[in-house]
N, C-alpha and C positions, 0 to 999 in steps of 0.2 A: 386836712380836709379832702374828702373824696366825693365825687359826683358820679352817679351811675343812673342808667335808665333800665326799663323792663324789670323794675323791682317787684317783689311779691311780699305778701303779708308775713310769711314765715321768716324771711330775712329780717324784716322790721322787728318782729317779735324777738328774734335771737339777739339783735343788737340792743334793744331796749332792756331785755332781761340781763344783759351784761353791763347795764348802767350807761349805755351810749344812746342818747336821744337821736332821733332821725327826723330831719326836715323833709317834708314831701311837698311837691308842687301839684296842686289840684285845681280843677275848675270850681267855681263858686257862683251861685246865682242869687241875685237880689231882685225882687220884683220891681223895685223902683229904678234900678240901673241895668238890669239884664245880666248877661254872663260876663264874668271876669276871671282872671287867674288869681290864685291865692296860695300863700305858703303857710304851713303849720308844722309845729314841732311835736312829734309824737313822743311822749315821755312815759307812757304807761299803756297797758292793755289788760283786758279781762275776757278770757275765753268763756266764762260763765254767762256774761251779758253780751258777748260778741261785739265789744266796743274797744276803741282806742281812746286814750286820754290826751287831749290837746289844750294847752293854755293858749287860746287863740287870740291874736292881736285885734280881731274885729268883733268876734262873738263872745269873748270872755272864755272862761274855763268850760270846755265842752267834752262830752263823751260821744264820739261819733261811731255809728255802727260800722262793722266791717264792710257790709254791702254798700253803704253810702260812700265810704272811703274809696273802695275799689271802683265804683262807678265814676267818680269825679277825678280820681287819680289817673284813670285810664286816659283822660283827655290830654294829659301831658306824657303819655307813654310811660307812666309809672316812674317818673323822675324823682330821685331822692338825693339828699346831701347829708354826709356824716361829718361832723366836726369832733375831733378827739385830740388828746395830747400825743405828741410824737412817740412816747414810750408805749402807746397802745396800738401802734401801726400794725404790728404782726398779728395781734389779736383780731383787729377789724378785718384784715385781709383773709384771715382764716375763716371768719364767719361768712364773708362774701364768697369764698370758694372760687370757682372758675371765673366768676364775675369780678374778681379782683383785677383781672387782666382787662385793660380798657378795650383792646381790639376784640376780645371774646365778647365782652358786654355789648359793644356796638353791633356785632353780628346778631346777638340775641335780640337786641332792641329792634333791629331791622326786620328780622324774621317775625317778631311779634306784631309789628306795624303791618306787615304784608298780610299776615293771617287775619288781622282785624279788617283790613281793607276789603277782603273778599267775603268776610263773614258778617258784615254789618251793612246798614244803609243809613241815609239821613245824616244827622249831625255826627254820630259816632264814626261814620265813614269819612266825613271831612277831617275829623281829628286824626284818623288813621293815616290818611294820605299826607296830611301835614307832618305827622310824626315821622313818616317814612322820609320825607324831604329833609327834616332836621337831622336825622341820623346820617343820611347820605352826604349831607353838607359837611357834617363833622368829620366824615371819612374823606372829605375832599373829592368826592365823586360828583362834581358840580353839575355836569350835564344831566345825570340821572336825578339829582336833587331838584333841578329846575323842572324836569318833567313831572316829578311828584308834586311839586308846588302848583304847577299848572292844573293837575288833576284836582288838587285840593280846592283851588279857587273856582274851578268849574262846578264842583260839588257844592261849594259855598253859595254860588249864584242860584242854585236850585232850592235852597232853604227858604222857609218863610222868613220874611224880613225881621220879624220879632224874635226869631230863634238864632239869628246869625251871631256867632261869637266874634264880633268885629274888633275886639281888643286883642285878638290872638297875637298879632304881630308885635304888640307891646312887649310881650314876654319872650317870644321866640322870633327874632328878626332875621332868621335864616334865609327867607326868600330874597332879600336884598343881596346877600352875599352870593347866593347861587346864580342869580340873574347877572350880577356884575361879572363874575368869573366866567360866564358863558357869553360875555360881550353883549348882553341884552340891556344896554345902558338906558334906553328910553323906557323899557319896562320898569327899571329901578325908579326912574323919575315918576312915572305914572303911578306906581304903587305907593311911593312916598307921598305924592300929592293926595291920593285917595285916603291914605291913612291920616294925614294931617287934617284934611277937610272933615273927616268923620269924628275928629277928636276935640271935644270941648276944651280940654286942657292941652295946650300945645307942647307940653314937656316931653318931647320925644327925641332925645339926643341921637340915638342910633339911626332914626329916620333921617335926620338932617345930615349926619355923617355920610351915610351911603348915598343920599341924594347929591351931596357935594362931590363925592368921588365920581359919580356918574356924570355930573355937570362937567367936570374936567374932561372926561373922555369925549363928551359931546361938544367940547370947545367953548364952554361958557365959564371962563375963569371967575368973572365978577360974581356970578350967581353962586359958584362953588364957595368963594370966600365968605359970602353972606351965610351960606348954609353951615360952614364950619364954625363961624362965630355964633350962629344961632344954637348950635349944639353946645358950645361952651357957655352960653347964657343959662342953659338948663343943667349943665354938668360942668361947673367951673373947674378949670385945670385938668380937664380930661385928656390924658396923653394922646389917644388916637387923633382927636381933632387938633390938638396943639401941633402934632407932628405933620399933619397935612398942611397947616398954615406955614410952619417952618420950612417945609419943602418948597413952598411958593415964595419964600422970602418975605412973608407977611407977619406983622405983629398981631397978636390976638386982639 
């Protein structure tokens, strides 16, 4: 399995033409529920109709236009995942070209996010700032990542309340990690609380995990234990939460 960002349509088409489906992470809008993230496996394309073929888990079998795909894929910095048998590793890497190298791909993804940040406004600009933070976080450039997330949340606050992609942290919880590693523990707690309060379904294990870690740094062990156990309630036997409890000498 290989995950990369800053993907493009030609790479997707080359992989699909080689018989290797590509899972893309993209934005999805439902009038009754608003914006959310969604995954789809592209297993075909048609240049004549300018569409990709997706057996979608939500909408059924669909043919999505290239333009619509690119618009909503952009919201996750064109993230894609390729699953293939080990014997096809060299073939996949050859198709990816320079992006086979993770460090190269991260720099490409960072550059792409920065270009979008200065070239857009409104909700696309929010996604660009958030994408920049995600890549910097993955590169362990936590201070810069935290600054990018601060910018993203400032842009978010300016959006019409009906347009706000409030579920974003469900899919990309990077802000917790960036704030934690820059010792902004109260900001981790505040963000976790805001995320939890905005969420009808409280199944947010990453939110509870990072809140628990911040609780410990703030000297609240009892609250941290509750949070780690809460994470396990939604994600049973999840190693990160189990390890945090084990380190405290606590049974799940």
